[in-house]
VEXKEDO-894158 format. One line per field, with one value per atom (N, C-alpha, C): atom name; x, y, z. Coordinates in steps of 0.001 Angstrom, whole numbers, plus 500000, padded with zeros to 6 digits. Layout:
N
atom CA ...
x X ...
y Y ...
z Z ...
END
This chain:
351
atom N CA C N CA C N CA C N CA C N CA C N CA C N CA C N CA C N CA C N CA C N CA C N CA C N CA C N CA C N CA C N CA C N CA C N CA C N CA C N CA C N CA C N CA C N CA C N CA C N CA C N CA C N CA C N CA C N CA C N CA C N CA C N CA C N CA C N CA C N CA C N CA C N CA C N CA C N CA C N CA C N CA C N CA C N CA C N CA C N CA C N CA C N CA C N CA C N CA C N CA C N CA C N CA C N CA C N CA C N CA C N CA C N CA C N CA C N CA C N CA C N CA C N CA C N CA C N CA C N CA C N CA C N CA C N CA C N CA C N CA C N CA C N CA C N CA C N CA C N CA C N CA C N CA C N CA C N CA C N CA C N CA C N CA C N CA C N CA C N CA C N CA C N CA C N CA C N CA C N CA C N CA C N CA C N CA C N CA C N CA C N CA C N CA C N CA C N CA C N CA C N CA C N CA C N CA C N CA C N CA C N CA C N CA C N CA C N CA C N CA C N CA C N CA C N CA C N CA C N CA C N CA C N CA C N CA C N CA C N CA C N CA C N CA C N CA C N CA C N CA C N CA C N CA C N CA C N CA C N CA C N CA C N CA C N CA C N CA C N CA C N CA C N CA C N CA C N CA C N CA C N CA C N CA C N CA C N CA C N CA C N CA C N CA C N CA C N CA C N CA C N CA C N CA C N CA C N CA C N CA C N CA C N CA C N CA C N CA C N CA C N CA C N CA C N CA C N CA C N CA C N CA C N CA C N CA C N CA C N CA C N CA C N CA C N CA C N CA C N CA C N CA C N CA C N CA C N CA C N CA C N CA C N CA C N CA C N CA C N CA C N CA C N CA C N CA C N CA C N CA C N CA C N CA C N CA C N CA C N CA C N CA C N CA C N CA C N CA C N CA C N CA C N CA C N CA C N CA C N CA C N CA C N CA C N CA C N CA C N CA C N CA C N CA C N CA C N CA C N CA C N CA C N CA C N CA C N CA C N CA C N CA C N CA C N CA C N CA C N CA C N CA C N CA C N CA C N CA C N CA C N CA C N CA C N CA C N CA C N CA C N CA C N CA C N CA C N CA C N CA C N CA C N CA C N CA C N CA C N CA C N CA C N CA C N CA C N CA C N CA C N CA C N CA C N CA C N CA C N CA C N CA C N CA C N CA C N CA C N CA C N CA C N CA C N CA C N CA C N CA C N CA C N CA C N CA C N CA C N CA C N CA C N CA C N CA C N CA C N CA C N CA C N CA C N CA C N CA C N CA C N CA C N CA C N CA C N CA C N CA C N CA C N CA C N CA C N CA C N CA C N CA C N CA C N CA C N CA C N CA C N CA C N CA C N CA C N CA C N CA C N CA C N CA C N CA C N CA C N CA C N CA C N CA C N CA C N CA C N CA C N CA C N CA C N CA C N CA C N CA C N CA C N CA C N CA C N CA C N CA C N CA C N CA C N CA C N CA C N CA C N CA C N CA C N CA C N CA C N CA C N CA C N CA C N CA C N CA C N CA C N CA C N CA C N CA C N CA C N CA C N CA C N CA C N CA C N CA C N CA C N CA C N CA C N CA C N CA C N CA C N CA C
x 949460 950282 950454 949388 949546 950364 950395 951300 952795 953060 954455 954904 953983 954246 954598 953774 953953 955240 955872 957002 958205 958173 959206 959472 958361 958422 959252 958961 959619 961142 961517 962917 963573 962892 963670 963645 962654 962553 963610 963999 965092 966412 966539 967757 967845 966875 966961 966346 965632 965033 963890 963610 962530 961173 960045 958792 958417 958533 958196 958937 960293 961171 960786 960372 959895 958767 957800 956530 956828 957753 958066 958756 959754 960406 959528 958662 957667 956843 956385 955584 956370 957573 958450 958597 958877 959110 957786 956581 955319 955016 955261 954874 955741 956988 958031 957702 956993 956674 955398 954592 953304 953502 954397 954513 954887 955701 956260 955014 954156 953058 951997 951881 951016 951610 952802 953538 953271 953541 953473 952036 951071 949663 949334 949857 949611 950306 951506 952190 951367 950779 950030 948842 948153 946986 947319 948530 948865 949062 949620 949998 948921 948005 947012 945501 945335 943917 943844 943082 942812 941539 941746 940501 939540 938354 937254 936647 936510 935842 934278 933943 932566 931844 930723 929996 930543 930049 930444 931404 932080 932886 932027 932426 931703 932173 931346 931627 931334 932378 932170 931128 930447 929419 930061 929436 929907 930236 929319 929607 929998 931167 931617 931786 931507 931475 932763 933928 935326 935447 934604 934944 934560 935236 934918 934944 933896 933759 933770 934873 935214 934659 934472 933992 932629 931897 930482 930181 929443 929146 927968 927093 926003 926389 925776 926082 925748 926257 925886 924367 923840 922503 921549 921478 920599 921324 921090 921713 923057 923976 925288 926452 927610 928830 929538 929969 930919 932206 933306 934641 935316 936124 936733 937768 937723 938606 938999 940290 940733 940474 940430 940135 938728 937725 936517 935685 934982 933956 932721 931679 930299 929281 928459 927243 926092 925263 924121 922907 921910 920732 919779 918679 917813 917038 917083 916510 917455 918754 919782 920512 920185 921007 922299 923346 924671 925339 926216 927043 928451 929442 930764 931266 931934 932475 934145 934580 935985 937005 938002 939124 940421 941384 942816 943710 943092 943964 943384 944239 943707 944042 944527 944730 943424 943244 942086 941798 940638 940167 939536 939941 939507 938268 938182 937091 936783 935679 935256 934381 934342 933621 933240 932043 931491 931015 931541 930994 929774 929066 928046 928749 928003 928524 929184 929151 929695 931214 931770 933200 933352 934373 934593 935988 936272 937720 937647 938612 938714 940120 940409 941725 941845 943126 943270 944800 945012 946297 947294 948675 949753 949675 948895 948752 948100 947258 946479 945434 945174 944270 943612 942294 941554 940590 940423 939547 938700 937475 936581 935947 935724 935007 933717 933458 932233 931271 931035 930068 930568 931870 932318 932484 932298 932415 933912 934780 936252 936927 937800 938634 939956 940749 942163 943002 944176 945152 945870 945977 946629 948103 948999 950355 950881 952060 952710 952082 951245 950784 951917 952094 953162 953108 954301 954513 955585 955389 956367 957126 958321 959215 958753 957879 957583 956123 955110 953680 952941 951987 951181 949773 949166 947726 946935 946049 945210 943745 943332 942252 940862 941022 939754 940061 938876 938944 937652 937670 936580 936656 935537 935437 934473 934747 934107 933909 933039 932779 934088 934045 935058 936174 936031 937056 937956 937652 938528 938402 939455 939539 940728 940518 941499 941580 942781 942947 943799 943466 944215 944730 945764 946345 947512 948254 949405 950669 951471 952695 952450 951391 950982 950575 950043 949525 948258 948454 947528 947632 946872 947110 945923 946141 945074 945020 943906 943787 942710 942885 941975 941534 941776 941412 940758 939800 939034 939910 941005 941804 942941 943079 943958 945427 945697 947006 946852 947890 947852 949249 949118 950183 950098 951221 951062 950792 949974 949660 950575 951285 952208 953246 954290 955510 955041 955701 955514 955863 954995 955316 954817 955234 954760 953388 952469 950981 950050 948970 947965 946856 946662 945441 944262 943190 942205 940948 940802 939771 939834 939237 939276 937998 937725 936504 937041 936277 936519 935326 935619 934615 934463 933177 932930 934204 934499 935606 936878 937828 939121 939386 938518 938758 938951 939771 940177 940118 939598 939726 940167 941207 941765 941824 941467 941467 942289 942989 943866 944126 945224 945656 945814 945641 946030 945273 944026 943279 943698 944623 945166 944095 944050 943243 944093 943941 944577 943396 943605 942642 943469 942971 943600 942455 942574 941599 941887 943007 943310 943801 943175 943523 944755 945369 946582 947941 947679 948869 949394 948452 948819 947992 948534 947792 947779 946627 946421 946261 946619 946359 945664 944283 943469 943669 943271 943215 942132 942362 941323 941217 940030 939759 939984 940456 940706 942061 942484 943607 943334 942123 941736 941942 942203 942303 940936 940908 939658 939604 938534 938395 937612 936722 936099 935538 935190 934814 933909 932821 931741 931272 930982 930327 929063 928133 926917 926835 927846 928039 929458 929858 931125 931519 930712 930853 930746 929670 929191 929583 930361 930859 930963 931148 931286 932457 933190 934162 933911 934139 934044 935308 935430 936651 936504 937669 937691 937211 936657 936278 934872 934101 932919 933012 934194 934274 933553 932777 932049 932453 933036 933370 932472 932308 931548 932255 932080 932650 931489 931677 930650 931367 932691 933426 934426 933959 934764 936003 936030 937058 938130 938064 939056 938926 937711 937555 936680 936848 936090 935473 934421 933858 933433 933606 933333 931781 931010 929696 929366 928247 928027 927374 927745 927309 927289 926263 926186 926767 927834 928523 929925 930641 932165 932751 931806 932158 932886 933871 934651 933767 933856 933023 934051 933506 934453 933910 932641 932155 931047 930899 929798 929339 928079 927690 926563 926352 925215 924100 922875 921806 921018 921128 920526 919032 918556 917156 916268 916985 916256 916843 917832 918266 918852 919669 920283 921662 922392 923708 923620 924382 924299 925779 925911 927286 927183 928366 928430 929761 929855 931241 931193 931816 932022 930693 930718 929576 928175 928030 926758 926121 927067 926689 926253 925159 924683 924667 924854 924492 923915 923109 922368 922093 921921 921622 921083 920319 919812 920795 920224 921278 922171 921782 922650 923828 923758 924790 925085 923927 924128 923297 922227 921408 921681 922832 923269 922695 922135 921578 922516 922312 923036 922268 922652 922061 922667 922044 922461 921611 922135 921364 920548 921021 920410 921190 920564 921146 921901 921429 922106 923255 923465 924443 925382 926617 927710 928865 928400 929404 929849 931112 931612 931321 931123 930842 931690 932328 933287 932652 931567 930871 929411 928892 927491 926996 925973 925526 924028 923550 922090 921577 920498 919875 918358 917682 916273 915910 915057 914693 915397 916332 917201 918707 919476 920820 921594 922438 923325 924560 924938 926139 927022 928362 929199 930401 930973 932152 932329 932112 932212 930987 929949 928798 928194 927205 926514 925097 924419 922991 922324 921074 920253 919516 919433 918634 917709 916500 915438 915079 915969 915726 915078 914497 913837 914341 914563 914931 916232 917095 918395 918210 918583 918452 919815 920633 921918 921804 922440 922438 922957 922303 922609 921816 921056 920278 918965
y 185874 185514 186808 187556 188786 189822 189844 190727 190316 188989 188677 188928 188655 188936 190469 191274 192822 193326 192496 192921 192417 191215 190562 191138 191409 191817 193196 194261 195549 195240 194378 194188 193589 192587 191970 192976 193706 194745 195708 196122 197114 196482 195133 194453 194225 194674 194545 193281 192445 191235 191424 190659 190715 190453 191040 190756 189321 188505 186975 186365 186695 186099 186682 187866 188400 187710 187424 186734 185347 184602 183179 183146 184096 184121 184385 185316 185586 184520 183657 182561 181565 181397 180281 180707 182039 182476 182342 182695 182602 181214 180213 178759 178259 178604 178116 178573 179684 180299 179689 179050 178689 177579 176548 175691 176401 177392 178153 178877 179427 180140 179132 177879 176993 176517 176302 175911 177040 178286 179505 179459 179218 179352 178228 177016 175952 176240 176734 177104 178221 179150 180100 179636 178651 178127 177297 176597 175709 176472 177648 178475 179260 179770 180792 180282 179143 178556 177410 177455 176381 175585 174255 173525 173497 173477 173477 172160 171508 170255 170200 169146 169080 167877 168218 167050 166679 165531 165106 163965 163652 162504 161199 160281 158924 158072 157634 156776 155378 154527 153088 152458 151478 150733 150136 150056 149368 147951 147323 145832 145760 145584 145617 144149 144046 142732 141944 142688 141970 141526 142081 141703 140288 139711 138450 138769 138185 138356 137020 136785 135533 135332 136362 136155 136800 136326 136806 136686 137690 137572 138505 138090 138921 140242 141296 142620 142883 143890 144124 144490 145187 145663 144580 144774 143924 143819 142686 142509 141683 141849 141005 142040 141574 142212 141171 141543 140777 141282 140588 141064 140339 141145 140499 141339 141512 142100 143555 143879 145300 145840 144956 145425 145825 145407 145923 145142 145954 145436 146115 145414 145942 145555 146443 146161 145967 144896 144692 144486 145194 145136 144067 143849 142791 142934 144180 144404 144239 144079 143900 145160 146332 147508 147439 147954 147868 149171 149288 150429 150128 150772 150326 150891 150069 150528 150803 151945 152409 151363 150985 150221 150825 150470 151039 150129 149199 148380 148200 147769 147416 145907 145199 143767 142995 141927 141173 140487 140657 140170 138725 137909 136411 136005 136734 136339 137448 137304 138323 137798 138201 137722 138937 138735 139791 139330 139893 139574 140457 140109 141057 142390 143371 144668 145588 145102 145871 145692 144691 144422 143427 143566 142634 142478 141522 141274 140696 141190 140632 140337 139258 138831 138648 138621 138455 138330 138617 138508 139319 138791 139373 139544 138657 138719 139843 140524 141706 141211 142009 141870 143174 143346 144552 144312 145320 145223 146368 146290 147483 147227 148308 148292 149205 149667 150657 150390 149033 148663 148959 148920 149172 150578 151446 152935 153273 152521 152732 151376 150995 149793 150120 149353 149670 148423 148650 147532 147149 145954 145427 145255 145865 145745 144495 144034 142964 141584 141341 140038 139152 137824 136916 136759 136684 136653 135621 135025 134121 134772 134396 134937 134291 133330 132698 133132 132952 133371 133694 134504 135030 135206 134555 134702 134112 134787 134332 134090 132827 132391 132369 132304 132115 132741 133257 133675 133203 132532 132138 132792 133019 133751 133040 133414 132781 133914 133697 134534 135162 136295 136758 137204 137685 138174 137183 135851 134866 134809 134532 134348 133513 132786 131987 132120 132443 132645 131627 131113 130020 130499 129986 130389 129526 130142 129511 129273 128474 128048 127818 127115 126576 127683 128736 129920 129425 129415 129175 130131 131280 132433 132518 132877 132998 134425 134828 136190 135986 136670 136681 138114 139089 140423 141146 140431 140854 141233 140538 140623 141749 142402 143496 142899 141696 141204 139690 139076 137635 136950 135660 134772 133437 132906 131559 130430 129483 128258 127182 127217 126152 126831 126157 126766 126669 127620 127557 126255 125875 124662 124633 123815 123878 123062 123707 123222 124412 124391 125395 124894 125566 125326 126213 125529 126144 126670 126119 126372 125834 126425 125982 126183 125252 125403 125558 126579 126771 126045 125065 124268 124779 124534 125053 124484 125361 125055 125475 124684 125157 124249 123457 122589 123271 122729 123262 122101 122277 121400 122226 121717 122487 121569 121936 121223 121868 121098 121667 120799 121089 120394 118915 118198 116693 115823 116292 115638 115748 116729 116785 117465 116902 117452 117417 118488 118568 118841 118113 118450 118653 119692 120093 120169 119455 119592 120783 121430 122450 123841 124151 125512 125662 124519 124480 124255 123812 123388 122062 121197 119872 119603 118689 118393 116785 116424 115040 115098 114081 114015 112763 112862 111648 111083 109804 109173 109743 110020 110595 109752 109432 108490 109005 110242 110845 111538 111769 112667 114025 114176 115500 116567 117761 118910 119283 119476 119894 121359 121986 123435 124157 123386 123949 122977 123450 122578 123399 122757 123376 122296 122843 121935 122558 121634 122194 122051 121345 121263 120708 120382 120028 118729 118015 116673 116452 117006 116594 117776 117298 118317 117566 118448 118118 118942 118250 118887 118611 119455 119324 119731 119132 119484 119317 119078 119008 117675 117556 116220 115810 116604 116356 115605 115710 114997 115693 114716 115160 114197 114754 113954 114313 113380 113678 113130 113754 113267 113366 112457 112499 112497 112660 112690 113866 114985 116182 116169 115383 115414 114278 113468 112393 111332 111061 110171 110660 110280 110824 109718 109897 108926 109681 109038 109690 109434 110537 110452 110181 109614 109537 110715 111167 112351 112210 112633 112211 113407 113956 115053 114844 115195 115232 116817 117674 119028 119442 120317 120877 121569 121262 121867 122932 124123 125142 125550 125266 125743 124812 124789 124141 124894 124895 125546 124855 125107 124442 125561 125159 126044 125747 126421 126054 126287 127311 127709 126600 126023 124877 123516 123366 122038 121344 121849 121239 121738 120840 121245 121765 122873 123426 123617 123392 123712 124117 124604 125096 124992 125170 124916 125416 124622 125027 124801 125432 125223 125430 126347 126669 125452 124579 123428 123797 123215 123180 121791 121654 120337 120634 119610 119616 118438 118432 117227 117443 116534 116714 116759 116841 117008 115826 114630 113459 113495 114314 114480 113107 112358 111120 111133 112002 111955 113110 113107 114246 114195 115492 115752 116920 116954 117935 118442 119590 120118 121391 122127 123352 124491 125617 126804 127276 127250 127689 127089 126337 125786 126791 128095 129164 129846 129480 130157 129135 129075 128075 128735 129851 130495 129611 129855 129142 130075 129399 130108 129586 130463 130109 130218 130739 130844 130605 130122 129853 130514 131313 131969 131772 130844 130770 132029 132560 133729 133592 133102 132927 131753 131918 130896 130817 131754 131867 131461 131412 131158 132191 132997 133823 133069 133270 132651 133784 133679 134632 133996 134569 133988 134720 134121 134832 135764 135489 136559 136277 137251 137235 137015 136144 136011 135251 135028 134398 133225 132117 130985 130582 130372 129958 128417 127678 126294 125877 126994 126776 127742 129018 130074 130651 130918 131548 132965 133954 135335 136008 136226 136903 138351 139067 140548 140981 142039 142566 141957 140970 140399 141116
z 142604 141501 140613 140356 139530 140215 141479 142167 141960 142051 141697 140317 139342 138016 137720 138348 138288 138810 139820 140428 139662 138987 138461 136990 136222 134791 134697 135546 135319 135588 136601 136805 135713 135008 133908 132700 132521 131419 131472 132645 132932 132491 132579 132139 130737 129884 128481 127902 128595 128179 127290 126150 125259 126079 125656 126228 126450 125358 125397 126531 126606 127564 128978 128918 130263 130737 129948 130441 130851 130034 130436 131717 131965 133159 134344 134138 135154 135555 134562 134894 135771 135315 136089 137525 137723 139090 139849 139169 139911 140287 139345 139591 140736 140677 141696 143052 143203 144461 145080 144260 144793 145900 145855 147032 148256 148217 149437 150014 149141 149603 150424 149805 150434 151898 151765 153049 154219 153702 154669 155139 154300 154735 155847 155641 156486 157766 157779 158962 159827 159114 159725 160400 159602 160242 161512 161333 162564 163796 163588 164704 165267 164468 164843 164808 164260 164168 165066 166050 167058 166724 166597 166361 167445 167229 168212 168364 169525 169603 169186 168586 168000 168606 169249 169984 171273 171863 173252 173198 174223 174454 174365 173569 173503 174613 175528 176712 176294 176526 176280 177206 176825 177506 178714 179827 181010 180805 180142 179870 178355 177949 176574 176082 174846 174248 174514 174595 174687 176137 177185 178507 178872 179859 180529 181955 182646 184055 184708 185488 186055 187409 188213 189663 189856 190716 191126 192671 193125 194535 194730 195746 196123 196499 196229 196521 197986 198739 200088 200304 199367 199393 198606 197346 196429 195166 194450 193214 193357 192373 192452 192113 192390 191886 190962 189949 189043 188901 188668 188664 187390 186620 185485 184706 183430 182539 182943 182827 183005 184391 185374 186775 186991 186146 186249 187415 188234 189207 188806 188560 188025 188937 189400 190203 189320 189346 188612 189540 189387 190259 189734 190493 190087 188770 188247 186869 185812 186110 185106 184766 185496 185264 185907 185095 185692 185780 186831 186887 187493 187053 187381 188744 189487 190681 190408 190819 190514 191224 190591 191186 190870 191641 191437 190605 189714 188955 187617 186652 185267 185015 186125 185950 186108 185260 185312 186539 187028 188338 188160 188876 188701 189637 190810 191673 192699 193388 194337 195313 196505 197593 198555 199284 200086 201397 202452 203751 204098 205157 205740 206270 206121 206621 205450 204157 203131 202952 203549 203328 202236 201291 200241 199865 199013 198637 197170 196370 194935 194566 193919 193596 192078 191522 190257 189685 188522 187893 188623 188405 188962 190547 191182 192582 193192 192410 192760 193829 194982 195959 196182 196026 196427 197558 198394 199505 199488 199997 200377 201684 202448 203722 203679 202530 202395 201310 201112 200284 198699 198460 197053 196621 197519 197089 196877 197562 197445 197553 196641 196551 196896 197603 197926 197562 196870 196564 197798 198089 199321 198998 199983 199682 200531 200210 200910 200793 199678 199463 199030 199598 199295 197707 197210 195616 195347 194158 193555 192537 192267 191127 189767 189730 188513 187945 188845 188377 189608 189346 190552 190416 189342 189241 190398 191030 191971 191312 191442 190606 191431 192785 193460 194952 195584 196950 197591 198640 199507 200874 201491 202796 203775 204975 206174 207208 208149 209182 209863 210619 211306 210439 209222 208353 207755 207839 207382 205761 205199 203627 203258 202161 201611 200029 199476 197971 197548 196337 195705 194339 193811 192493 192112 191110 190501 191455 191042 191757 193317 193531 194854 195774 195150 196016 196845 198170 199140 200272 200128 201082 201926 203178 204184 204843 205088 205788 206924 207943 209053 209508 208584 208873 207681 207117 205897 204707 204529 203360 203474 204618 204891 204837 205169 205224 204909 204346 203814 204172 204512 204818 204090 203717 202950 203922 203506 204301 203998 202778 202310 201509 201441 200549 199158 198383 196926 196287 195215 194513 193183 192391 190852 190674 191292 190967 191133 190402 190586 191416 192548 193241 192783 192456 191830 192662 193781 194706 196060 197091 198493 199145 200065 200973 202468 203019 204470 205229 205928 206612 208053 208582 209957 210856 211880 212609 212089 211723 211114 209875 209405 208289 206969 206145 204787 203830 202636 201552 200350 199676 198579 197311 196143 194859 193891 193032 191978 190693 190152 188917 189181 188179 188212 189204 189434 190409 191939 192113 193553 194529 195748 196835 198077 198798 200189 201141 202267 203438 204683 205424 206645 207776 208920 209946 210838 210696 211647 211063 209966 209491 208737 208295 207523 208333 209602 210416 209867 209550 209034 207788 206885 205661 205399 204686 204244 202733 202103 200705 200358 200376 200235 198729 198591 197228 196469 195200 194297 193062 192691 191634 190118 190012 188737 188653 187449 187290 186565 186222 185579 186578 186094 187044 187572 188815 189645 189650 189319 189185 190272 191006 192054 193098 194304 195430 196267 196796 197599 198635 199804 200899 201399 201684 202239 203745 204325 205790 206009 207245 207499 206835 206390 205886 204467 203939 202473 201585 200527 199580 198202 197199 195791 195160 194428 193482 191968 191121 189702 189034 187758 187019 185498 184839 183522 183058 181714 181292 181954 182499 183117 184416 185128 186394 187486 188234 189500 190618 191741 192869 194099 194956 196108 197361 198569 199709 200763 201779 203014 204214 204262 205322 205443 205128 205143 204142 203169 202115 202354 203276 203509 202485 201904 200841 199781 198534 197305 196527 195961 194944 193699 192570 191217 191049 190638 190393 188881 188471 186980 186439 185364 184681 183188 182400 181076 180206 180580 179737 179973 178937 178994 178990 179026 179041 180224 180078 181231 182197 183498 184441 185303 185523 186202 187496 187786 189199 189631 191016 191582 192928 193261 194340 195107 196325 197000 197108 196650 196646 197900 198945 200202 200117 199447 199330 198729 197669 196962 197221 198188 198560 197254 196576 195410 195099 194422 193882 192367 192062 190733 190214 189093 188413 187059 186459 185092 184621 183208 182605 181162 180269 178896 178082 176990 175920 176538 177484 178040 178795 179372 180137 181531 182028 183491 183981 185309 185940 187224 187723 188968 189591 190851 191615 192898 193540 194828 195943 197189 198335 198383 197965 198193 197196 196208 195166 194356 194144 193410 192106 191971 190777 189841 189308 188411 187133 186749 185432 184685 183427 182792 181519 181046 179803 179368 178430 177911 178437 178716 179085 177837 176685 175539 174282 173389 172255 171368 171475 170618 171323 172566 173284 173880 173364 173772 174569 175335 176052 177389 177766 178949 180117 181358 182491 183707 184408 185462 186829 187039 188381 188394 189453 189538 190908 190987 192164 192198 193068 193312 194083 193610 194267 194169 195271 195266 194327 193436 192427 191200 191065 189975 190189 189023 189225 188278 188893 188073 187556 186360 185857 185115 185348 184654 184106 183099 182386 181043 179900 178676 178497 179182 179361 180797 180931 182355 182105 182781 182608 183796 183658 184710 184118 184949 184402 185505 185068 186052 186057 185376 185074 183801 183177 181946 180901 181289 180299 180648 179702 179886 179405 180177 179762 179983 178890 179023 178893 179778 179706 178362 177840 176562 175361 175652 174514 174460
END
């Protein structure tokens, strides 16, 4: 500022201006120059001063609070794999330690299944299908999966020996693979119904459950279909069999159905809860049926599937669960959270 004044004042003095006017004019010129000096300094700093990073990159946790994991399967070695939000597949060992498996999608995955030998398949939103042949080290997105112009969410995948798999979903999606998920074909034409689950029975039998209490049965791998009478109209969400004849289906509003003839006829079983039920599984090691659903609900019954009981995993935890996986003496559940239940104590990961 002093330098500007010293340059301006002599110039005005030589023009005959009085000293007071000289000083006032010099101040005005000086003040009007300050913003330009600031702008020039900022431009210089932007051009020539490079910011340096401070500290390290913050890595988000593998299991984030916002995540939901809809599918679960036994891992090829030990522990489990879970699949869910943002294309995540996470391996969890028997101690509860988790690490992420890299996938080529950010679409939410709805289910996952694993064959012996390290082969696996996962399905999800927008008809995405992923496969692995090396125990999860690399996942590949499958091309050419049959698609609808209306909706393409695949909600469940079931597998059987020799690379067989069946996937169910929106708009009547009922897709079959016999090469470990590498290629898929429709078993039925597209229709306005969601098929929520399917069971691959010994031989070539299929049982499919879906919206509005609908059930399909095929004795020959989908070449022909029967539609048995069903005693409910609630949507059925899951089905499981313990052999070629005896099975259980569960659904909304606390519905439990049983069959003893491979799905040709169904009976409703008594259950003291109206909570929505989303999954059922046969626990071979302990010879019992297990299921789960909304509000932390669990259900169980003996092999005959007639003596059903229900309860809450933990009165403080009202999370919903979409999958049940018996492992030894415990049960893994996944959905709004992931945890283990030993019949007495519920232990959610992250608590």
